[in-house]
N, C-alpha and C positions, 0 to 999 in steps of 0.2 A: 135605413141600413145599407142601401146601395152606396151612398156617399162614404160611409165608414169602410165598406169593402174596397172601394177604390183607393182610399188612403192606405189600407193595409197592404194591398197589392203593390202600391208605390213603395212602401217601406220594405217589403220583401225584396223587391228589385234593387233597392239601394243597399240593404244590408248584405245581400248575397251576390250582388253584381251579376244578375241572371243574364246569360247570353240571349240574344234575339232568337226567336223561333222555338223556345223551350217552354214547357209548363212552368208556372211560378212555384210549384212544389212537385216533388217526385219527377224531376226533370228527365232523368235517364231511366229507361225501361224498354220492354219489348211486349208486343201484343200477339195474341194467339186466337185461333178458332177453337171452339169448344161446344159441347152439348151437355145440357143439364137434364138429368132423368129424375123426375119427381116420383116419390113412392106413394103419394096421396095421403100421407099421414096428417097433413095440415089442412085437409079439405074441410074439416069441421070448424076450423079457426078462421079461414079466409077463402074468399072467392077469387083471389089472384090466380090468373090462368096458369102461370108457370109452377104453381104449387099444387095443381091438380095432377092426378096420375098421368104421366106421359113425358114426352121429350120436347125440349125447347133449345133452339140454337142460341149460341152466346159468343161474345168476345170477352177475352180476359187480358188484362195488362198487369204485368208484374213490374215493380219499380223500386228504386232507392229513394228515401224520403227527401234528400237534399234538393234545394232549388238549383244548386250548382252541379252540372253534369260531370265536372272534372274531379269531384271528390272521389277518393278511393272507396271501394266497396265496403271495406272494414270501418270507414269513418261515417258510414251511413247505416248504423245497426238496425234501424227501423225499416222494414221492407213493406211494400204495399201490394195489395191484390184487389184490383177493380174488375167487377164482372158486369157486363151489360147483357141482359136477357132480351132476345128478339122475339117479341110477342106477336100474336095474330093481328091482322089489319094494320101492320106497320108500327104498332106501339112498341115501347121499350120501357124497361125499368132497370135500375142499377143497385148493386150492393158494393160499397167501397169499404175495404178492410185493411188494417195494418197489424203489425206484429206486437203492438202495445195494446193492452186492454183499456187504457184511459188516455185522455187528452190533458194538456197542461193549463187550459184556461176554461173557466165556466161561462164567460160571456164574451161577445165580440169586442167589447170595449177593453176588457183586460187583455185579450189576445193582442190587440193593436198596441196597447200601452207597453206590453212586454217586448214587442218587437222594437219599440223605441229605446228600450233599456239595453237590449243585447246588440251590441255593435262590433264586437271583436271576436266573432266566431273564427276559429283557426282549426283547420283540419277536422271540422265537424263538431268541435266542442267549444263552449264558451269558457272564458277564464274562470278559475276557482272563485275569484272575487265576485264575478257576476253571478255565479251560481248561488253563493251565499246571499247576495243581495236579492236575487229572485225568490229564494226560499223565505227570506225575512219579509219581503214586501207582498208576496203572493203565496201565503201558506197553503192555499187550495192546490197549488201546483206541485206540492211536495211529492205526491204519489207518482206523478209522471216523471219528475226529475230523478227521483230515487230509482224508478223503474229503468230509465235510460242508463243510469250510472252502473247498474248491475246487469244490464241486458247483454245477452250474447246473441250475435247475429245467427240466423238459421244457416245451416250448412249448404242450403240450396233454396231457391224460391219454392221448390216443391216440398220442402220439409218444414215450412213455417206454419204457424197457427195464426190465422188472421181474424181479428176482432172488428166488428162494426163500430165500436166505441159508443155510438149513439143508440138510443132506444127508438123503436118504431112501433106502430100498431098494426096488428092483423085484424081485418074487419070481416066478420062472418056473414053468412046469408041473412041472419037475423039482426044484423047491424051491431053485434056485440064487439067491443074493442078489447083486444088482448095485447098488453105491452110485451115486447120481446126485444132481444138483441140477437144479432147473427154471429155465428162462429164457423169459420171454415177449418176443418181438420184434415191434415194430409193423410192419404191412405197408408203411406209407409211409416207414419209416426213422425213426431216432432224430433228434429235433430239440430243441434246448435254447434257453433264453432268456439273453441277457446280463443281468447284474445290474441295469443301468439299465432295460432293458425289463421285467424282472420286477417291479421296484418300481412301475412305472407301471400295473400291472394292477389293475383294480378287484376287490374281494372278490366271489367267485362267477364269475370269468371262466372258470375251467376247467370248471365245470358247464354254463355257458351255451354254451361252445364245443362240448362233447360233444353237447348237444341239437341244435345247428346241424348238426354232422357227421352224426348219426344220421338227421336229417331228409332227408339227401341219399343215404343208403344205409348198409349195415352198416359198422361200424368193425371192422377185422380185425387179429388177432394170430396169430403163428406160435408154437407151443410146441415148444421144444427141451429135450431132456434132455442134460445134460453128464455124460459117462461118467467116473466116478471110477476112479482106479487105487489099488493097494494102499497107496501112500505118501500118499495124500490124506486129510487128517483128516476124520472123519465126526462128531466130537464137539466141534468148535471153530468157532463161527460168526464168530469174529473173523478167520479166515484164509480168503483166497480161493484157490480151486484154480487151477493154472496155466492160462493162457489157451490153451495148446496142446492142451488135452484135447479128445477127440473129442466132437462134438455130433451128436445124432440128432434130426431133426425128426419129431415123432410126431403132429402134427395142427394144425388151424387153428380159431381161435375167431372167430365172427361175432357182434358185439353189435348187436342189432336195434331195441330200444325201451326206454323207461324202465320201471322196475319199482318204484314206491314201496312196494309191498307187501312187498318183500324187505328193507327197511331194518331189520326186526327180526331178521334172520338172524344166527346166531352162526357166523362164519367161523373155526372152530377148525382150525388147520393140522395138528392131530394126528388128525383124524377120517379113518380109513383104511378101505379096502375090501379084499377079497381081492386079493392080488397086490401089495400095498403094505405097507411097514412104516416106522415112525419110526426114525431113527438113534439112536445113544447120546447125542446132543446134549442136555445137561441143560437148556439154555435152551429148546429146542424142547418138551421134555416139561413144563417149568414153565409154558409158555404155555397148556397145556390148563387148568390150575387158574386162572391169571390171567384168561383169557378167560371161563371159567365164572362167576367171581365178578363180573367186570365186567358180564356179560350179566344175571345175576340182579339186580344193583343197578339197572341201567338199566331192566329190565322192571318192577321194583317201583315205580320213580319215574314210569313212564308209565301 
């Protein structure tokens, strides 16, 4: 899988002409210090230390999904929120979320193949001809492509709803496994921009907006875990679980100040601590190798 990850990163660099020193996805963004306050409601589901009642330090990075940092904010409607929890004894674990509930490929092979098809991205969107071709050749990707077509960007990094996309397992003291997905809910509610308002935004609006908000006080999010049932797929990020699934609020995140020193962090979504496990999702496990290769190249360039 590592060989395929290298091929995929090479394709991303070629298709998007990624500048040196940048992440190969979500190139432009800002990092912040935060604290996560767990309410203890998940302690019966997992022994993970940051989900026991109490406070955990964290870093957060908000970003635009494009590998090209010069794309306008509006042309990158999918925003990212990566959180790294700083655990006792120097351990860490991550939750990586985006403002789309699904991904556009079920397997690493299909993801890599699709990158080979899409070669004419302009201002953040493939040509209509390519979209039709993608939908015809990769019907599983329809949900993601339709989602992007009608998606409106959040009005701020602080008003986006961020989905983990992938399923994970919480592991209890009795070694019982509960499939879940993560969801970050903004304290002030979800707010989106109309296409016209989004186009009018200057480059860097989202970063400047976060700076203004943090100057007035912490920016807050609620972390929910969506409780999966036996019929919910844990290996397919192209499928959303039913919206009727039970949600459990496990804690609250308070983002307090800028943290430029955290820009070098590798937010690998597969980094687990005791009480957590990755699911069988091949895209999720593929991301470990892709993130590692991207990080190594970025660090060597800087």
